[in-house]
Structures are given as C-alpha cells and as structure tokens.
N, C-alpha and C positions, 0 to 999 in steps of 0.2 A: 619781247620783240627782239629779233637779232639784228645787229648793226651792219652795214656794208663792209666789205673788205678794204684793205688798203688802196687808196687812190693814187693815180700818178698821171701827169700831163704828158703825153707822147706826142711828139711833132706830126706823126701820121694820122692822130686820131685813134690809134689802137686801143681797145677797151681793156682796162685793167681787170685784174681778177676780182670777181664780184663776191667771193666768200659765199654765204647762205643768205643774201637778200632775197625776200620774198616779193614777186611782182604779180599782182592780179591783172590779167588782161581781159577786158570786157567788151565784147562785141557779138552782135547776133550774125554776123557772117564768119563762118568758120574758117573760111580761107584767110581772112585777115588776122583771126586768133592764131593759126598755124603759122602765119608768116612771122609775126611779133615773137611767137614762141621759140622759133627755130633760131631767130637773131639772138634773143636774150639768153637761150640756152647754151650757145657756143660761147657766151662770156662767162658762164658759170652761175647765172641766176637760176632760182627756183621759180619756176612759173605755175602760176594757178589760174585755170581758165573759169570763164563764166559767160553765158550767151544772152543774158538778159538782166536788167537792172535789178530785179527783185532777187535773183539768184546771187547776184554779186553782193547785194546787201546782206543775205544770210551768211555769206562766206566771211564778210567783214565782221559781222558780230560774233561769228564763232571763233575765228582766228585771223585777226587784223594783219593785213600784209604791211610790207614795208613801203609800197607804192602801188598806184592804180592808174594802168592805162585804160582810159574810159571812152568808149565811143559815145558819140552825141546822138545820133539817130537810132533808137531802139524801140522796139514795140513794148507795151505794158507799163514800162518806166524808163523814161528817157535819160540820157546821160546827165543833162541839165538837172533833172528833178533829183536824181541820186546824189549828185554832187551837192546840191544845196541841202539835202537831208543830212549827208555826213558832216558838212562844215557847221551845220546848225546844232549838232550835239557835241557836249563837252568831250566825251570820250574819243571821239574821232575828228575832232576840229583841226587837229595838226597832222593828220594823215594825207600825204602829198598825193595830189591827183593831177594827171597830165591828160587833158581832153584830146581825144582823136577825133578829127571831123573832116568830113569832105567838103564842108561849106567853107568858102573862102569869103564870104561877106565880112567886112570889118565889125559890123554890129554884133555877129555871132561870137566872134573872137572876144570882143569886149564884154559880152554877157558872159562868157565862160570865166574871164578874170573877175567880173564883179560878184559872181557867186560863190568864188572862192577857189576856182581852180589855180593850181600854181604854175602851169604852163599849156601850151597846147600844140599838137601836131597836126599837119594837114596830110590828108591822103592823096596820092599814094605815098606809103610809108618810105622815107630815105633812111637806110641802115644807118649811116654815119650820124645824121641828125638825131635819130632815135636813141643810139646809144650814148651820145654826147648829153642830151637832156636828161635820160636816166641818171646817168653818172652825177650829173650838177644837182638834181633834185635830191639824190640820195646822200650827197655830200652835206646839204644843208640839213637833211633830217637827222644825220649822224651827229651834227652840232646841235639840233634841238634836242635830240634824246640825251646828250651829255650835259646840257643845260638843266633838262627836267631832272636827271640823275642827281645832280649836284644840288638843285633846289630842294629835291626830296630828302638829301643827306642834311642839308642845312636845316630843314624843318625838324628832323628828328633829334639832331643835336641841342636846337633851341627848346625843343619840348623836353629833352633830357635835362637841359640846365634849369628849366622851370621846375621841374619835378624836384631837383637837387635842392634848389633855393626853397622850396616849400617844405621839404623834408629837413633841411637845415634849421628853417624857421621854427617847426614843429618840435624837433628835437632839441633846440635850444631852450624853448619853452619848458619841455619836459623835464630836462636836466635842472634848470632853475627851480622849477616846482619841487623836484626831489631833494635838492639841497636845502631849501627853505623847510622841509618838514622836520629833519633833526634840529635845524637852527631854531626853529620855533619851540622845539621842546626844551631846548637849553634855555632860552630866554624865558619861557614860562615858568620853568623850575626855579631860575634864579628870582623871578619876581615874587613867586610864592615864599621863597625864604627871605626875601626883603620884607614882605607885607607881614609875616607871622614869626619873624625872628625872636620875638619876646617869648612867644608862646609855643615856640618850636621844641618838640621833645626829640630825645635821642632817636627813636625809631623812625619817626617821621622824617627827620632831617637826613637819617641815613638812606631812606628810601629815595627821597628827591636827590640826593647825590648820587645814587646808583643810577637813577633814570637819566640824570644829566650827563654822566659818563658814558652811559650806553649811547645816548643821542650823539656826544662828541665822537665816540669810536665810530659810529655810522657816518657820519659827516666826514670824518677822516679817510674812511674806507673808499667813499665815492669820490671825494677829491683825488687820492692816489690812483684810483682806477683810470679816472679821466686823464691824469698826467702821464700814466705809464703805458697805457695801451697803444698810443702812437709809437713810442720807443720799442715796445715788443714787436709791433707789426714790421717796423723796419730793421729789427735786430740790432738797434743801436743801445740798448740797455745791458750794461755789464752784470753778470751774475756772479755773485760771490759765492761760489761753492766751497762748502767745508762739511766735514763730517759732523752730525748732531744726532741726538736722541729724539727720534720722532714721538716716541711715547710721551716725553716731558712737553714738546710743542702742542700735542694733542691735549694734554691736561691743562695748559695755559689757556688754550681757547675754549675749553669746556668751563674752566673756572670763570672766565670772562662772562659767558652766557649764564650762569648759575642763578644770578639774582633775576634775570629776565624769565627764566624758567619758572622759578618760584612765584613770581609776581602774575604771570599769565596761566599758572596752573598746567604747564605742560612738563611731561616727564623727560628726562635727559639722561639717556643710557649710553654706557661704553661697552663696546665688545672689541677690545684691543688685545691682541696676541701677546702673551706674557713676555716672550723674550725676543723682541724686534731687534734686528741687526740696525747698526748705525746707517743713516741715510746721507750721502754726500750730495748736496744740494745748496741752493740758496735758501737759507733758513727763514729770511724775512718774507721772500716771496711765497714760500709754501705756508707759511703761517697765514699770510693775507689770503690765499686760496681757501685755506680751512675756514677763515673767519668769514668771507663771503658765502661760502656754503652753508655754514651755520646760521648767518643771519637770515639768508632766503628760506631756510627751512622753518625757522621759528617765525618768520613773518607770515608765512601760509599755513601754519598749523594751528588749529583752534585749541581752546582750553580743553584739558581732558587728553589731548593727543600726546603723541611721544616724538621725540627726535632722538635718532640712534647715531652715534659715530663709532666706526668700526675700522680696524687696520689688521692686515695681517701679511705675511710674506708668501709671494707666489713666485718661485724660480728666482730670476734675478730682479724681480721687482717687489716693490711694496705697493699693496693694494688698499687704498683708503676708500671709505665710503660713509655717506651722511644721508640718511634717510628720514623721511617723515610720514605721518599720517593725515597729511593735509589734503587739500583740494585737488591735487593733482594739475597736470599740464594737458591741455587740449591735443588730441593726436595730430592735428594738422599743423601745431606749432613746433612739435617736437624736432622735425628736420632742421629747422632754423634757430633753434633755440639759443645757439652760441654766437649767433651774429649780433652785430652792433645794433642797438636800438630796435631789437625784437621784443615785442610787448604783447600781453594777453590781458584779458579781465576777469576778475573773480566772478562767478555766478552769484555770489551772495552779496558782497559789498560792493561790486562794480569799480573796485580799486584796481589799479594797474598790478599785474601779477610780477612783472619783473622791473618795476620803476622804469628808468631810463634805458634798460636792457644792456648796461655796461659790465655789470659784476660777473656774469658767466663769461662774457667775452674776455674779460681780464683773465679768469680762471684759465680758460682754454689756451689763450697765448701764453701765459706763465707755465703752464703744464708742458705744452709743445716746446717752450724754449729749453726745458730740461730733458728733451726727448722722451717725454712720457704722453699718455693718452688719457682723454677724459671722456664719459659717456653718461647719458641719462636713461633710465627707465622709470616710466611714470603711467599711472591710470588714473583717469578723470575720477575725482571724489573718493579715491582710495589712498594716494599718496605719491611720493616721488623719490627716487634713490638715485644719487650721483655718485659716480665711480671715478677714482682717479688712480692710474698706475704710473708709478714713478720708477726708473730704473735706480738700483741701489747707489751706482755710482753715475751721476750726472755728465753726459758729454760736455756739458758747459764747463766741467772743472778743468779741462784740458785747454780751454781757448779764453779763459778769463781775461788773461793779459791782453789778447788781441782785441776783444770786444771793448775792454776798459780803454785802450788805447785810441780805437776807432771812435768811442764815445767822447774822449777828451778832445780829440782832433775836431 
C-alpha cells in the first residue's frame, strides 16, 4: 500500500501534492462520485469508484485503498454496514474511512464514529473541508503505516535473535560433545594402561599409546580450528609464508595416519608427483589443512575402504587431493559444506558426518588466505574427493609483516 506524498500546511488551505495515494469513493449517486473525483484528482490523488457497498467491499479485498469516502445511504449494503464489516476484520481494521452523509442528526454522526469511522463529511460537499479532512486522515495513516513497518521490522529482528540464540546453544552443545569424544578416548586409554600396567605387553601398550596420541591430535585440531576461524575470517591471523617441500609435509601427515589405517583396515595410498616444486606458504596452516582433510576421510571410510592422497603441479599452482571410498555427502548438503556448523548424518550409524562443522570451514579460510581454492566432488555411497589448489608463491608472502603488525596491534 503506497503512502501519501509530502504534506505541508498552507495558510490558504491549498492541497499539497498527494503522490499516489489511492482514494476509494463510494456513492450510489454518480454525480456525487464525479464531484469528489474531480476535486481529488486535481490534487494528484488516484481515485477508484464504486457505486454500492458490495462493489466497494470487493475492491477493498482485491486492492485495499489508502482511504475510503463512504456514503451512508446506499441500497443492498449501506455505508454503516460496510464500515462495520471492514472495521471488524483484522486485515482492514486500520483502513481509514470518512463517512459522507446527508443526514444531519447528531445520533447518525455518533453512530458513524461508534462503528469505527474515522471522520464524517456532510453533503453538500465543501471542497476545502473535503481536502483538509483527506489530508489529515492520510497523515495519520502514514504514521500508522510507519509504526506497522517498524513493528514488523522489530518482530523480524527479534525472531532472528531468537534463532541465533537457539543456534548458538545447539552449536555450543555440539562443539562440547565433539571435544568430549577424543578426550574420553584419551582418558579411557590411560585408565586401561593404569589397570593393566603389570600385564601390559609391548604391542598392547604401543597400540594404546597410538590411540591416545591420535585422540590427542584430533582434540588439538578441533581446538585450533575454533581458535583460528575467527582470526582468519577477520584477516587478523598472520601467515608465516616460507618455501618448503610439500612432499615432505604430505609424508608427515600420512605417517601420522598410518597406525589408524592399520587398526581400522583402511588402505592408504599416495599419488604424489615425483618432483614437486617448493611451495611458498604457511607450512603449519597447510599441514593442518591436510590433517583435517585426512581425518575427515578416515572418519567416514569403512574398513576395507581406501583413502588416497594426491599432489601434482598444474601451471602456477600445486593441486592437492584427498579422496575416500566412504559414504559420500548428500547432494543437498554440498553447496553449504564449507559453512560453519553445517552437518549431516550418516545413513548407517546416524552419527554426525562433519562433527561441529568447523574442520572444513577452517580449511576453506586457510586455503583462501593463501590465495588458493578448495572444492569437493562427492557421490552418496561412493565416496568423496576434496581438491585444494595453492599458488606456488602465496600472496601472503608479501604482506606477512603488515598482517603480523595488525595482529600485534
């Protein structure tokens, strides 16, 4: 519904520009309709005509006007009856109505106001009075519309805040739950070693230590993800770019997962190009990206499956890939997989596919901080492949000092 134009008070009562305010004129006498229409149109109002109450009601239900000039005495449906109907409905209760009547009895005017009319005009119509009352009523309507808009905006903001609070609460529970899992593994293994320390043999002790170490690494990855995501989003995390051998870093990450691969019966393959050039980037962050991707791949690959790590040069970039033969990612989740706290459920175990949903978010932010790209290809029940393209010389290498200074400040 469009609001009236700018209002101004003129000493001589000259009507202000009316913009595109729509006024519905309702009267069974066509002469009265034409008279009021001519007065209103000269002031810029858009006039809609109706010649009985039922026709006026249909117009209001189809395209509500900004104001109704409503005759009292009409056949089929009187002005009083139509006014009462409109004011009793929630959708039209605030629609301003000026009753136009030839009745001069005080009780008729009182009745018009009691059933909800906003004002009344007496016939014969006085031009100055008509325009003054139309302007006054439309000013009130403009304020009502503004209040309604602000109330709706406040309601939307309140709903958004409530959703954010519920989201925060559920995510806090999810993060705490995810942190408890590796911590429980560490504590359980330590208890086993304490209970069986006299009978603990070399292989058994080594297995428990490896499990404890893997749980500790998982816990550390999750904590660092939480700590660094905010800094990466705000570009306040300095990148310590330096040349390093990517092949060596990949081998370190693969070696960390080797015991897990043996324990779970998962194949671990490498398809790394023989002579990779040096990569200039933050070695620690790139290593954590690889660690997160490998951890995800192993988490969702069943025994007998395979995780494959690949790396090759493509132009001025190094292309890394981590693929698995696991459960895959649902198609509807793929567009959002790198967003914070996006998670799905495994079809078989009903466990969360991506825990608190922070690992892949961290990977995306860390890769993009180096001027690189990351994307995923996946088919449900067939497996997933994550690609990371990093420029051989990270743009961060030239701005390390600036970012470090900003961070320190």
